[in-house]
Structure formats: C-alpha cells, structure tokens
N, C-alpha and C positions, 0 to 999 in steps of 0.2 A: 346779508341779513336773511334769516329764514323766517317765513311767516306761518301763522296758524294754517295748517293744511286744509282745514274745512273752508277756508276763504280763498283757495288757489285761483278760482275763476275770476275773481275781482281784478286781477292784474290784466285780464283781457278786457280792457275798458277804455273809454266808454263804449258800451254795447248799444246798438240801435234799439230804441223802444218802439214796440208796436202795441196798440190797443186792439186785441183780437176779438171780433164779434162772431157769435154763433147763434144758432137757434136749436132748441131741443125738438124731439119728435112731435111735440104739440104746438110748435111754432113760437114758443116763449123765447125771447131774446136774452142773451147773456153777453157781457163784455168784460174782459180782464186784460191787464197789462202784462207784457212779456218782454224779456230782453235777451233770451237765447234765440235769436232770430238771424237768418242770413239767406241770401240767394244761393242756390246750389246748382243751377243749370240755366244756360241762356236758351238753348234749343234742345228739347222743349223748355219753355219758361217755367222754372220750378223755384219755389221758395220753401224754406223749412224753418220750423221752430220746435222747441222742446217744452213739454208741459208735465207737471206732476199728473200721474194718471188719475188721481182722485179729483182733480179740478173739474168743474162743470164744463169748461171749454173742451177738455179731452173727451169726456163722455159724450158731449153733443156732437163733436166731429165724427167720432166712431159710429154714431147712429145716423147722422144726416149726410155725411161725406162732403160738407161744404164749410167754408169760413171766409171772413174778410179780415185782412191784415190792414189796419188803419194806422197811419203814421202821424203822431201828435207833435205839437210844438210846445214851447214854454208857456204859452198863454193858457193852456188847459191842464197844466200839471196838477193842480189841486183836484180838478174833476177826474183826471186819470187815476189819481191816488184813491179817490172815493170808489172807483170801480174795483180796486184791489181788496176792498173789504169783503168779509166772508158772509155773503147773503145766502139765504135758503134758495134751493133750486126753484126756478121759475120767476125770480125777482129780476126785473129789467134794470141792470146797472146803468145803462145809457140814460134812462129816465131818472133813476135815483141820483145820478151825479149831475144832472142838469144839462147833459149833452143832448144832441138831436140826431135822430135816425135819418139816414139818407137811403132811399130805395136803390137797390142794386139792379143791374141789368142782366147778369148771367147766372146769379145764384139767388136763393130765397133769403139769404142772410142780409140784413141791412148794414150799410156802412155808417160812418159817423161824420156828420157834416162839418164839425169843427176841426177835423184832421186835414192836413194839407194833402194827403194822398190816401186812397183806399185801393187795395189790391184784392180783387175778387178771386177766390180759389176753389177748385174742386179737389178733393182728396186724391192724391196720386199714390200714396203709400204711407204706412206708419210702421215704426220700428221701436221695440223696447231698447232703450239705451240707458243701462244702469237703473237709476231710480226715476227716470223720466221716460216719456214716450216722445219720440221725434216724429212730427207730422211733416210730410212733404206734400205741398199743394201745387197743382198745376194752375198757373196764372191764366185766367180767362178774360179778365178786363182790368184796366188800371185807370183810375181817375186821379188827376193831379190838379190842384187849385190853380187858378189863373195867376200868372206871374212866377210860378215855381219851376217852369220847364220852358226852355226856349232854344230853338235851333239844335235840337237833339241833346241838349245839356241840362242836367238837373242843377238848378240854382240853389245850392245848399245854404248859402247865407240868407237868401230870401225865405226859404222854407224854415230854417232854424230848427232842425230836428233835435229831439232830446236824445241824449245818450245816458245809459244807466251805469253808474259807477258801483253802486251797491247800497242796499237798504233804502234810506230816504234820500240818497245822494245822486244827483244827476249832473250831466255836463252839457254844454252847448258848443256849437262850432263858433270859434272866435276869430279864426284866421285861416285863409286858404293859401297854400304854397304850392308851387309847381316845380317839377324836376326840370333842370336846365338842359 
C-alpha cells in the first residue's frame, strides 16, 4: 500500500516528544512540543531536534544559544497540547498551560517541573534541513525525576514517556522486551 507522500514521516513512530523551553533576548519564556528529536552523539553529549524556522523556539535559540529539552509523560498531555497553540511572541506557554517553571543550573532557560526529565543544552550548531532548521545542543546538565533512573538504567515504564504518532495521536510504552 502506498501512502500520501506528505505523511511519510508518520511511519517513523512513535517519535519521542519533547517540550522545548527557550527564552528570548528579553528573558521572556517560551515552550513548545516537538517530536523530531534524537540524541546524535555520546561524546561529546549532543542532542538534536528540528523546528520550523518561523517558530518562536527557533528564533529564540538563534539569539540566545540555549534551550531545555523537557520530557513529558501522559499526565500532562493536555497541558503540553496547550503549549502548541499559536501565542504571540512573549507569552509564557508554561504559565498559560498551567505547568511550572523549574530553575536550571547551567542555562538561563527554565525547565518544566512536571516533566520526568529536563536536558539543559547550549547550542552546538544549527543547519537548514529542507523546510526546517535542525538544532544540535550540547548537553550540559540532565535532571531526571526520582524513581526514573536506577543503576545506570532509564526506567522507561516508570517514566512512561509520550511518543508522537501524528496530529493529536500519541503512544505510550506498553511492554518492554529484551533480545535473548
């Protein structure tokens, strides 16, 4: 079966969801959900995501060179979706959605308290990739909620991260299997 070519990326799913927080040059906070997200290097620690260049997130990172990649679970899905609304520049989506800012240690951008992890990043590079800009961030600090990481292992069932399928459709980890 052939699919509508404009939806090709949806077969790469579920994709991890990140609620990316930024600040503009005046210090005004912005947060928006993204699912074009992945680690791209262990040493140095780098993570990347792609954004429409017109989004406030992209504009803020290009100016301030910092962002926080926050990882949400199912409990805040409705609040995450509220952050996806098209607010004017300078409106704090974290406040608008009823989420809570958490102070960061290595960047000026706040994390989000309700997320099970926050990854503080400084801009390593950015690249025009078709109709998006891919941002590569150097990971400078990682916060993980109690009970989600033990003995060097991420407890994915405990964290219950969201995966984006497309549009308003999301998936959850239901079962963990191991290679024998």
